[in-house]
N, C-alpha and C positions, 0 to 999 in steps of 0.2 A: 437518614441517608436517602439520596436520590440516585436514580440510575439513568444513564444517558444512552444506553442501548437497551438490551434485554435485561430484566432483573434476573438474578440467579434462578428463581423459580420458573420464570418464563423460558430461560435457556434450557433448563432441564426438561421442561415439557416439550420444547421444540425438538430436543434430541430424541426423546422417547417416541415422538410421533413421526420422526423423519423416516422416509423410505430408505431402508438400508440394503435394498436389493442391488445386485450387480447388473445394472442396466446401462445401455448406451447413453452417455451424457454429452455427446458431441452436439454442438450447435454453433451458430454464428455469434459474433460479438453483439450484434444488434439484438438478437433474440435473448441472449443471456442478460444483457443490461436491462432490457425492457421487462423481462420476467422477474428478476430477482432484486432490483433496486427500486426504491420508491422515495418520494419526498419525505424528508424528516428522518431518514435512516441514519444510523451510526454505521459508517463504512470503515472497516479495518483494512489498513494498507500494508501489504507485505513488501519485502525487499529491505535494503539498507542503504541509505543515502542515495547514491546513483547506481547501485548494484541491484540488478533484477527488479527494478521498479515496474509496476504494471502499467506501462505507458499506453499500450494499445487500448486497454480498458478505459483509462481516463479520457482518451480521445473520444471514444464512443459515448461516454458519460456526458462530455461537453456538448456533443452534437445532439444528444437526447434532451438535455436540460433537466435539472433537478433543483428543488428548493429546500433550504434550511437543513442541509446535511450536517451531521457531526462526523469529523474525520479523526480516527485514532490510529496512531502508529508509534513505532519506537524511534527510528531515525529515518528521515526521508528527504528527498529533494525534488526531483523532476515530477513525480506523480502528483503531489499536492500543488506544485507550481502550475501545472496545466489546469487544474481545477480552479485554483485561486485566480489565475489570469482571466479565466472566463468570467468570474465574478467581478473582477475589476472593470471589464468591458461592458457587461450587461447583467447586473444583479437580478433583473426581472426574469432572465432566462436561466441563470445558474447562480445559486447562492450557498454559502457555507455559514452555518450558524455558530459552530463551536469546533475547537480542535483540542485533542488530548494527546500530548506528545512529549518527547524528550528533546528532539533536535530537528529543526527545519532549516537546512542550509546545504552547502555543496563542497565542504572542505576546501579544496584548492580554489574554488570559485566564490567562496565567501557566503555571507548570509543571503537567503533568498530575498530578492527585491519584492516578490509578491507578498511574502510574509510581512516585510517592512511596511508596505503600502497599506495592507488591511489592518495591521496591528496599530500603526500610528494614528489611524483614523477611527479606531474603536469599532471596527466592523466585525470583530470576532470575539466570542467568548474563548478565553485561553486557559487551559488547565495544564500546568507545567509539572513534569515529572523528570526523573533521570532515566537513562536507558535501562538500567537494571529494574527500576520500578515498573516501567511499562511492560517489560518482559515478564515480570512477576505477576502483573495484573492479568495479562493474557494467559499465563500459566494457571492462575486460579480459575479463570473462566473455562479453560479447557478441562479442568479437573472437576467442574461442577461445584466449586466452592464459592461462597459469597465474598470471601476475603482471603488474604494470605499474609502471614506475619513475616516481618523482615526488620533488620536493624538499619538498613540503608538510609532512610530519611532522617535518622537521628543525628547524623553528622553534618547537617546543613540546614538551609531554610526552606527546603522543599515542602514541609508540612504547611507553610504559610500560603502556598499557591495551589493547593489541591485538597482532596477529600481524605487525606491521611488522618487516621485516628491513632493517638498514642495512649496506651494503657499500661498499667503495671502487669507484667507477665504473671499469670496465676501459678506458675511453677518456680520461677526464680525471684519474683518480686521486683525485678529490674524493668525499666521502661522498654516497651516493644511497640513497633509501628505496625498498624494494620492497614493494608491497601485494599480498596474495593476491587472486586473482579471486573474485568472488561469483557463483555459479551456483545460484540457488534451484531447488528442485524445481518450484515453481509460482509464477507471478506473478498478482497480483490488481490490476486497473487499471480506472479509470473514464475514459471519453473523451466528447467531445461528439458525435462522429459515427462510425459504422462501417457497413460493408456486411455482407452475410450470410457473406462469406468471411473476414472479420476484418481487412480494411484499415481503418485508423483515422485520423481527423483529430483533432488536439489543438489547441485554441485557448488562447492565453495561454502561461504557462510550460510547457515540456515536462517539467520535473522528472525527467529521466533515465528517463522511462517507456519510451521506445523501447529503451534499453539493458537495462532490467530484463526486458522482454519477450523480447528476443533472447538474453539470458543464461540464461533459465529453460527447463527441460525442457517445461513447459506454461504456458499463459497463459489466464486467464479475463478477458474484457473485458465490462464493462457500458457502455452508451452512452445518451446522452440521446435520440438519434435514430438509427433504423436506416433507411438510404437505399439506393437501388439502386446496383449496382456501376457502372453507366453514369454515374451522377451523380458518384460519388466519384472516378472516374478522369478526369473532365473536367479536373481540376487535379491531376495526379499528384504534383507537388512538395509538395502539402499533406498527402499521406499520411505520417504520422509513424511509424506502426507497420505493417509489411507483413503480409499475410495468412499468410505462412509461419510467423510467430512465434505465431500465435493459434490456440487450440484450441476455445474456446467464446465465443460472442457472445450477449449477453442485452440486449435493449432495456429499460432501466429509467429512465424519466423521473424526475428528482429523485434519481438514484442516489447522489449525493454529499451529500445533505441530511441533517442541518442544517448541514453545511459548505457551501462556495460552489462554483459551477461557472461559469467564465468565459463570459460572453454569455448565461447562462441564469438564474442566481439568485445572490443574495448570501447570506452565512451568517446563521443565526438565532441571534444571541448569547444571547437569553433562554433558549432551549431548551438550548444548550450549557451554560450556567451551571446550569440546573436538573438536567441530567444529572450534572454534576460534584458536585452538593450531597451526594448519597448517599455517594460515594467520600470526600469531604472529611470527612464524619461518621465514617466508618470509620477514616480516618487518625488522627483524634483519639481513637480508642478507643470510638467509639459503636457502636450496633447496626447491622446491615446492612439494617434495614427499609426505609429510603428507597430505597436502591439496588435492593433486591429488588423493591419495588413498581414501580420504573421498568422493570426488565427484564420483569416479568410483563406489564405493560400494553403496552409498546411493542415487545417482541421475542417472548417465548415465547407470548403469547396472540394473536399475529398470524401468519397463515399465509404471507403474502407481504409484500414491501416496499410494495406498493400499499396494503395495510392500514395500514402504518405512516404513510404519507403522508396517508392519509384522516383521521388523527387531528388534523391541523393545520387550523385554520380556513382556508377558501379565501381570505379577505381577507388573511391573513398570507402565504400562498404568493404571491399576486399582488403584495403589497407588496415581498417579497424579490426577485421578478422585476423589478419596477420599479426597485428600488435598484441592481441589477446593470446594467440598461439605462442608468441615469443615469451610472454609473461608466464604462461602455463609451463613451458619448457624449463624456465628458470626456477620455478617453484615446485616442479615435480619431485 
């Protein structure tokens, strides 16, 4: 068995040696990305498709530049898109070596054109799992186990595309699948609320974010709102990610935009489509000009994520906030 992040023993050692004191973990995005991510890391990506994707963190990662990353996630869209688009334009500045995933697409917007471009050209190692399998792998990592048993892969061809091991169960004698734990070097996660110590509240789908954070050696969290420790602990059962799992906290309103964030804003479909246009051109053999123009305008020539958000008309941001408020009222 080979490990693409931390081995189970390395993960346990990292947890034992981790500073678990309640200290102020607030820092800038630039500080967090520079301190906790390095070339060759396995990066666990939180969120689900285009809900609560850690977009602000990926923008900073693109500006910084990294080589030979492994990306691990359950289902994702815009976050890996931004990283993959940077590789399409300049693999000497930013490159992804491997992905371990269940789904890389956008539901209503279709398959990611970035995924299509890199996969069709053999530029990625791809390990294919199901959503449940990836969730189970992060769960095993968060529990300090080297593997987790499940029947899921027995019903299809998933074992042919990954490191699943099938054995005879020692208790029943029937076949059982063993999934290797996933222990990323660093997790990148966006949440609705956090305090300065790293206690986080997630609204809507949890998307295995707590498990990813607990399984990783380090975790960078961005939040819509930074609140006092006293306020967040008034309802301790709401804390989805505990402070001991978090290494950096950055308050970034609209940190998942142009994706959506439950109770805060709906996704900006027009902008997502415009972002994808350049990659689609390249998939069809066109020049990289459109995609390069996008990255120059929205990422490389912006110093902070606030500069990125400032490029959107205020009326559009308010409209997307109202759209999410309407959805919350209907589902309340």
